C-alpha positions as CSV (number, residue, x, y, z in Angstrom):
1,M,-22.5,149.5,45.3
2,N,-21.2,150.6,41.7
3,F,-18.5,148.8,39.4
4,L,-15.7,150.8,40.5
5,Q,-16.3,149.9,44.3
6,R,-16.9,146.3,43.5
7,R,-13.9,146.1,41.5
8,R,-11.7,147.7,44.8
9,T,-13.4,145.4,47.2
10,G,-12.3,142.4,45.1
11,L,-8.7,144.1,44.8
12,L,-8.3,144.4,48.6
13,I,-9.8,140.8,49.1
14,K,-6.9,139.5,46.4
15,R,-4.3,141.7,48.5
16,A,-5.3,140.4,51.9
17,Q,-6.0,136.8,51.2
18,P,-2.5,135.4,51.1
19,F,-2.1,136.4,54.7
20,V,-5.1,134.6,56.2
21,D,-6.3,130.8,56.2
22,E,-9.9,131.1,55.3
23,P,-11.8,132.7,52.4
24,L,-12.4,136.4,52.9
25,V,-16.0,138.0,52.2
26,A,-15.3,141.5,53.0
27,V,-12.2,143.7,53.6
28,G,-11.5,147.2,54.2
29,N,-8.5,149.8,54.3
30,F,-8.3,151.4,57.7
31,T,-5.8,154.0,58.9
32,W,-5.3,156.2,62.2
33,L,-8.0,158.5,62.7
34,G,-7.3,161.9,61.2
35,N,-4.8,160.3,58.9
36,S,-5.3,160.1,54.8
37,M,-3.0,159.7,51.9
38,G,-3.5,163.9,51.8
39,A,-2.4,164.7,55.1
40,Q,-0.5,167.6,55.7
41,P,3.5,167.0,56.1
42,G,4.2,165.7,59.8
43,M,0.7,164.8,60.4
44,R,0.1,161.2,61.1
45,G,-3.3,160.9,62.9
46,R,-4.3,159.9,66.1
47,A,-2.0,157.0,67.0
48,D,-3.5,157.4,70.7
49,L,-6.6,156.2,69.5
50,A,-5.5,153.3,67.3
51,G,-5.1,150.8,70.3
52,G,-1.7,149.8,69.3
53,L,-2.7,148.9,65.6
54,P,-0.3,149.8,62.6
55,E,-0.8,153.1,61.0
56,W,-2.4,151.4,57.8
57,T,-4.3,148.0,57.7
58,L,-6.3,145.7,55.6
59,I,-9.0,144.1,58.0
60,G,-11.3,141.3,56.6
61,T,-13.9,139.0,57.8
62,G,-14.1,135.6,57.0
63,A,-16.9,133.1,57.7
64,T,-15.5,132.7,61.5
65,R,-12.6,135.1,62.1
66,L,-11.7,138.7,62.0
67,H,-8.3,139.2,60.4
68,I,-6.0,142.1,60.5
69,V,-3.1,142.5,58.0
70,T,-0.3,145.1,58.4
71,S,-0.2,147.2,54.9
72,N,2.3,149.3,53.2
73,N,2.3,153.1,54.6
74,L,3.2,154.3,50.7
75,N,1.0,151.8,49.4
76,P,-2.1,150.8,52.0
77,D,-3.7,148.4,49.4
78,R,-0.6,146.1,49.6
79,G,-0.7,143.7,52.5
80,E,2.7,142.8,54.6
81,E,2.0,140.5,57.2
82,L,-0.6,139.1,59.6
83,F,-0.9,141.2,62.5
84,G,-3.7,139.2,64.1
85,S,-6.7,137.2,64.0
86,W,-9.8,136.8,66.3
87,P,-12.9,134.7,66.5
88,L,-16.0,136.9,65.1
89,D,-18.1,136.2,68.1
90,G,-15.4,137.6,70.3
91,V,-14.9,141.1,68.3
92,R,-17.6,143.7,68.2
93,V,-17.3,146.4,65.3
94,T,-19.5,149.3,65.6
95,E,-19.5,152.9,64.0
96,E,-19.0,156.1,65.3
97,T,-18.6,159.7,64.3
98,Y,-15.7,161.6,65.7
99,G,-15.6,165.4,65.4
100,R,-12.8,166.9,63.6
101,K,-11.3,170.6,63.3
102,I,-9.0,172.7,61.0
103,G,-7.3,174.8,63.9
104,P,-10.2,176.1,65.9
105,V,-12.9,175.6,63.0
106,S,-15.2,172.9,63.2
107,A,-14.9,170.7,59.9
108,G,-17.5,168.1,60.3
109,A,-16.8,164.7,61.6
110,Y,-14.7,161.6,60.6
111,R,-16.5,158.4,60.0
112,A,-15.1,155.6,62.1
113,A,-15.1,152.2,63.1
114,R,-14.5,150.9,66.7
115,F,-13.1,147.5,67.1
116,E,-13.3,145.7,70.5
117,F,-11.3,142.5,71.1
118,P,-11.5,140.4,73.8
119,D,-7.7,140.4,74.7
120,R,-6.1,143.8,73.6
121,P,-7.4,147.6,73.7
122,A,-10.2,148.8,71.3
123,A,-9.1,150.7,68.4
124,L,-10.9,153.3,66.8
125,L,-9.9,153.3,63.0
126,Q,-10.7,155.6,60.0
127,P,-11.9,153.7,56.8
128,F,-10.2,154.6,53.6
129,G,-12.7,154.2,50.9
130,R,-16.6,153.5,51.2
131,Q,-16.2,149.6,50.9
132,A,-14.4,149.7,54.4
133,F,-18.0,149.6,56.1
134,E,-18.7,146.1,54.2
135,L,-17.1,144.8,57.2
136,V,-19.7,145.9,59.5
137,A,-22.6,145.0,56.9
138,A,-21.2,141.5,56.5
139,R,-21.6,140.9,60.3
140,H,-25.2,141.6,60.1
141,A,-26.4,140.5,56.7
142,A,-27.7,137.2,58.0
143,N,-30.3,139.3,60.4
144,P,-30.9,142.3,59.1
145,D,-34.4,142.5,60.5
146,K,-33.6,140.8,64.0
147,P,-34.2,144.0,66.1
148,S,-37.3,144.4,68.3
149,L,-38.4,145.7,71.7
150,S,-38.0,142.0,73.1
151,D,-34.3,142.1,72.2
152,G,-33.8,145.0,74.6
153,L,-33.5,147.6,71.9
154,T,-33.2,150.9,73.6
155,R,-32.3,153.5,70.7
156,V,-32.7,153.8,66.9
157,A,-30.3,156.2,65.3
158,L,-29.6,157.2,61.5
159,M,-26.0,157.8,60.5
160,T,-25.3,159.9,57.4
161,T,-21.8,160.7,55.9
162,A,-20.9,163.6,54.2
163,D,-20.5,161.7,50.8
164,G,-24.3,162.4,50.3
165,P,-27.6,160.9,50.6
166,V,-26.9,157.5,49.0
167,S,-28.1,154.1,50.4
168,A,-24.7,152.8,50.7
169,D,-23.8,155.9,53.0
170,V,-26.7,155.8,55.4
171,F,-27.0,153.3,58.2
172,F,-29.5,152.4,61.4
173,L,-27.6,152.2,64.5
174,L,-29.4,150.0,66.9
175,S,-28.4,150.3,70.4
176,Y,-29.5,147.4,73.0
177,G,-29.5,147.8,76.9
178,D,-26.4,145.4,77.3
179,G,-24.4,147.9,75.6
180,R,-24.3,146.2,72.0
181,T,-24.8,148.4,68.9
182,D,-25.9,146.7,65.7
183,T,-25.4,148.6,62.3
184,V,-27.8,147.8,59.2
185,P,-27.2,149.7,55.7
186,L,-30.3,151.5,55.1
187,G,-30.4,149.6,51.5
188,D,-30.4,146.2,53.5
189,G,-33.2,147.0,55.9
190,D,-36.4,147.4,54.0
191,K,-38.3,144.9,56.3
192,L,-36.5,146.6,59.4
193,L,-37.7,150.1,58.4
194,T,-41.2,148.9,58.5
195,R,-40.9,147.2,61.8
196,L,-39.1,150.3,63.3
197,Q,-41.8,152.7,61.9
198,A,-44.3,150.7,64.0
199,L,-42.4,151.5,67.4
200,P,-44.5,153.8,69.5
201,G,-43.0,157.3,68.9
202,F,-40.8,156.5,66.0
203,D,-40.1,159.8,64.4
204,N,-40.6,159.4,60.9
205,E,-40.4,163.0,60.2
206,T,-36.7,163.2,61.4
207,F,-36.1,159.9,59.4
208,I,-37.3,161.7,56.0
209,K,-35.1,164.7,56.9
210,A,-31.9,162.8,57.9
211,V,-32.1,160.5,54.6
212,A,-32.3,163.8,52.3
213,A,-29.6,165.4,54.2
214,S,-26.1,166.2,52.4
215,E,-23.9,166.5,55.5
216,G,-22.8,163.8,57.9
217,G,-24.3,163.4,61.2
218,I,-26.3,161.2,63.5
219,S,-30.2,161.6,64.1
220,V,-32.0,159.9,66.9
221,L,-35.4,158.5,65.5
222,W,-36.6,156.6,68.7
223,T,-35.6,156.1,72.2
224,G,-37.1,153.1,74.2
225,P,-38.4,153.2,77.7
226,P,-35.8,152.7,80.6
227,L,-35.2,149.1,81.3
228,D,-35.6,147.1,84.5
């Protein structure tokens, strides 16, 4: 993360902190999928995929909970009130890509985060700024090289974004037989990569091409045997 990204991360934590009761370690700015500060007049994104969450939010993680703070539509970096708070072990956060079009023409994919809650509908949201995915990274930083076949690993993929082949924009997506998906930034997964490359049938050639790619996408690197 460069200086400007670190500075913005600190700003978002400062803006969200007054509304929560524990120190925040990561905060991201999120909006409805397909929405942005530069959206065309009358276009407000996919509210139907937002699970009832506000149009703009600051979402942060502390040591024990995930907090959602409603933010101002005209100044999305400014928190206004606490929308809700959930124990971290009851919320699942995964990364996805979602195709977008300009009229009938395909225009790549949105980078999105899916938030699944124990007591309300799931929400698929679009991050506003790169530091938003520190939310996901913070949840997995304690065990970056945990995955193995014994954990029920069923698929390994690499997600890159349209921002370019920079380590902060490349992530391992690790899928498990129980439906979980873990996300590990490439820059945090040196030991993990060594373990993954030892999996029988790991596609190292596809991995090299995916890391060097300049467009966003998801590349499957390994698929495990069917689970009993």
